[in-house]
Backbone as a ProteinNet text record, in pm:
[ID]
protein_1_A
[PRIMARY]
MCIGNLFETPLSQIMEDYDRKSHPIIGPLAEGGPVALAEKYGLSPGTEYADECHFCYELRRKLREKFPKMLCPDQMYGVIE
[TERTIARY]
12379.8	12418.9	12304.2	12297.3	12192.4	12251.5	12182.3	12223.1	12122.9	12019.9	11920.8	11805.8	11717.7	11602	11476.5	11393.1	11271.6	11171.6	11184.5	11095.2	11137.9	11261.5	11314.1	11333.6	11361.7	11396.7	11331.1	11271.3	11211.6	11317.9	11277.1	11368	11434.6	11359.7	11417	11533.4	11521.5	11627.7	11747.3	11719	11827.1	11909.4	11842.2	11911.5	11985.9	11927.7	11993.2	12121.6	12118.9	12232.9	12339.2	12303.6	12394.3	12515.6	12632.9	12758.4	12845.6	12856	12927.2	13072.3	13136.4	13277.2	13298.6	13201.9	13218.8	13156.6	13086.4	13026.5	13138.7	13137.9	13249.2	13266	13165.2	13175.9	13179.5	13082.2	13071.3	13188.3	13235.2	13346.3	13469.4	13523	13641.1	13615	13495.9	13464.2	13462	13403.3	13395.8	13533.7	13620.4	13752.9	13852.4	13845.1	13946.8	13902.7	13771.8	13720.3	13746.2	13729.5	13744.7	13882.9	13986.7	14121.2	14128.9	14070.8	14070.4	13991	13880.7	13801.3	13883.2	13951.3	14035.7	14146	14209.1	14317.9	14267.6	14152.8	14098.5	14077.2	14031.6	13998.5	14099.1	14212.7	14318.4	14279.2	14197.4	14154.3	14250.5	14289.4	14378	14295.3	14321.3	14246.9	14290.2	14196	14228.1	14305.4	14321.2	14400.1	14316.2	14192.5	14113	13971.7	13936.7	13802.1	13760.8	13633	13584	13603.7	13584	13600.8	13601.8	13610.4	13616.4	13484.9	13374	13245.4	13247.9	13303.3	13316	13407	13518.1	13611.1	13540.8	13465.8	13393.3	13290.2	13216.3	13116.5	13182.3	13294	13362.1	13412.8	13461.6	13505	13387.3	13276.4	13157.8	13104.6	13108.7	13063.5	13147.6	13278.2	13366.2	13339.8	13290.1	13266.1	13126	13041.5	12902.6	12891.4	12979.7	12973.6	12999.3	13086.7	13121.6	13015.2	12949.3	12851	12719	12651.3	12530.8	12415	12403.5	12292.6	12319.3	12444.4	12478.8	12489.9	12536.7	12556.3	12442.1	12331	12209.6	12133.1	12029.8	11963.4	12040.1	12005.8	12071.6	12065.8	11953.1	11935.8	12042.2	12092.6	12197.2	12324.2	12341.7	12462.6	12433.3	12323.2	12293.5	12231.5	12191	12129.3	11978.1	11916.8	11771.2	11711.2	11618.9	11552.1	11403.9
2808.1	2677.6	2615.1	2484.8	2410.7	2322.7	2315.7	2223.3	2108.9	2110.6	2004.7	2035.7	1938.4	1951.7	1923.6	2026	2012.4	1914.2	1883.6	1786.4	1643.2	1628.3	1496.2	1474.1	1584	1572.8	1687.1	1657.6	1765.3	1867.3	1993.1	2099.4	2069.2	2015.5	1984.2	1886.3	1789.4	1691.3	1755.1	1840.9	1910.8	1991.8	2065.2	2149.2	2065.5	1955.4	1867.8	1807.2	1771.7	1707.6	1806.7	1933.9	2033.7	2058.1	2050.5	2080.1	2156.6	2286.3	2369.2	2326.7	2278.5	2240.1	2121.6	2030.8	1912.3	1929.3	2039.8	2064.5	2090.8	2022.1	2034.6	2171.5	2254.8	2389.5	2494.6	2490.6	2590.9	2582.6	2462.2	2444.7	2524.4	2499.6	2576.4	2727.1	2764	2907.2	2973.1	2905.2	2961.3	2969.4	2874.9	2871.8	2969.2	2985.8	3068.8	3140.2	3146.2	3217.3	3144.8	3215.3	3154.3	3092.9	3150.2	3095.3	2954.6	2933.1	2800.3	2701.4	2746.1	2658.7	2618.5	2712.5	2683.5	2585	2606	2517.6	2376.3	2364.6	2232.7	2146.5	2207.6	2131.3	2148.9	2209.6	2223.9	2307.1	2409.4	2496.5	2613.8	2640.6	2753.7	2878.9	2979.4	3103.6	3171.9	3241.4	3322.9	3445.3	3539	3656.1	3780.2	3783	3903.9	3872	3930.9	3919.1	4057.4	4085	4214.2	4227.4	4116.6	4114	3969.2	3946.2	3807.8	3733.2	3804.4	3739.3	3680.5	3754.2	3707.8	3585.4	3588.7	3476.5	3353	3370	3260.3	3201	3285.9	3240.1	3153.1	3197.7	3121.3	2987.5	2983.7	2857	2761.5	2812.7	2728.6	2679.8	2765.7	2725.8	2608.7	2614.3	2505	2376.2	2387.7	2270.6	2211.5	2272.1	2225.9	2082.4	2041.1	1904.3	1803.3	1838.5	1750.4	1753.1	1867.5	1884.7	1942.3	1873.8	1931.8	1954	1872.3	1888.7	1997.8	2039.5	2144.8	2281.1	2282.8	2409.3	2428.1	2468.2	2487.2	2602.4	2651.5	2603.7	2644.2	2577.8	2603.5	2750.1	2815.8	2955.5	3046.5	3007	3084.8	3089.7	2989	2978.1	2999	3064.2	3101.6	2993.1	2881.3	2771.6	2789.5	2816.2	2837.6	2735.2	2659.1	2558.4	2576.8
-26104.9	-26059.6	-25984.5	-25990.5	-25922.2	-25813.7	-25701.9	-25596.2	-25583.9	-25668.2	-25666	-25758.7	-25772.6	-25860.7	-25779.2	-25763.3	-25683	-25741.9	-25870.8	-25932.5	-25898.9	-25851.3	-25818.5	-25668.5	-25595.5	-25453.9	-25377.3	-25261.8	-25181.4	-25137.7	-25128.2	-25088.5	-24954.5	-24861.3	-24730.2	-24743	-24831.6	-24852.6	-24924	-25023.2	-25093.4	-24993.6	-24906.1	-24809.1	-24705.2	-24665.7	-24568	-24626.1	-24753.4	-24818.5	-24866.9	-24874.3	-24932	-24843.5	-24903.6	-24835.5	-24934	-24914.6	-25012	-25030.3	-24925	-24936	-25028.6	-25034	-25118.7	-25257.7	-25280.5	-25411.3	-25511.4	-25627.5	-25721.5	-25786.7	-25784.4	-25841.3	-25730.2	-25641	-25535.5	-25438	-25407.8	-25314.4	-25354.3	-25475	-25516	-25525.7	-25573.4	-25584.3	-25446.7	-25348.9	-25213.8	-25148.6	-25179.7	-25118	-25181.9	-25314.4	-25378.2	-25503.6	-25526.2	-25642.2	-25773.4	-25884.3	-26015.8	-26040.4	-25981.7	-26000.8	-25942.5	-25824.8	-25762.5	-25846.7	-25906.1	-25992.6	-26115	-26174.9	-26291.8	-26254.9	-26142.3	-26099.7	-26071.6	-26005.8	-25970.7	-26094.7	-26203.2	-26323.2	-26436.4	-26406.1	-26505.4	-26625.8	-26602.5	-26711.8	-26724.5	-26844.3	-26869.4	-26890.6	-26810.9	-26832.5	-26961.3	-27021.6	-27138.3	-27091.1	-27177.8	-27142	-27113.1	-27160.5	-27141.1	-27093.6	-26980.3	-26924.4	-26876.1	-26881.9	-26835.1	-26684.3	-26612.1	-26467.1	-26421.4	-26289.4	-26242.1	-26264.3	-26272.9	-26302.7	-26444.3	-26536.8	-26675.1	-26680.1	-26607.3	-26599.2	-26543	-26435.3	-26371.9	-26467.6	-26536.1	-26633.3	-26740.5	-26794.1	-26899.2	-26847.1	-26724.5	-26665	-26650.6	-26597.3	-26579.3	-26713.5	-26813.2	-26946.9	-26997.9	-26974.5	-27017.4	-26940	-26817.9	-26733.9	-26749	-26829.4	-26842.8	-26891.3	-26979.6	-27030.3	-26917.8	-26827.4	-26715.7	-26605.9	-26586.1	-26479.2	-26531	-26623	-26683.5	-26585.9	-26482.8	-26387.8	-26285.3	-26273.5	-26177.9	-26244.5	-26367.7	-26438.4	-26537.6	-26483.4	-26560.5	-26497.4	-26558.8	-26679.7	-26805.7	-26914.9	-27042.6	-27084.1	-27055.1	-27095.2	-27032.1	-26917.1	-26849.5	-26932.5	-27018	-27099.6	-27247.2	-27278	-27415.3	-27501.1	-27441.8	-27516.8	-27507.7	-27621.5	-27625.2	-27719.1	-27667.7	-27750.8	-27747.8
[MASK]
+++++++++++++++++++++++++++++++++++++++++++++++++++++++++++++++++++++++++++++++++

């Protein structure tokens, strides 16, 4: 996950502006884990995951279209160009 882009914004500014509670991905994860993230965005969990990390990854993968600048880099989600 990304909280900013160093090519666009200085690190000091990224850190000053960062608020985990208001972050659309990190906020729900910090408050209630992958289940809270699924509930916030109305995502239906599948039935089989290796563990909660696998569940979280699949949720984030589904949310990439909505949050492309936060859920990157592409290589993290199997997109290689």
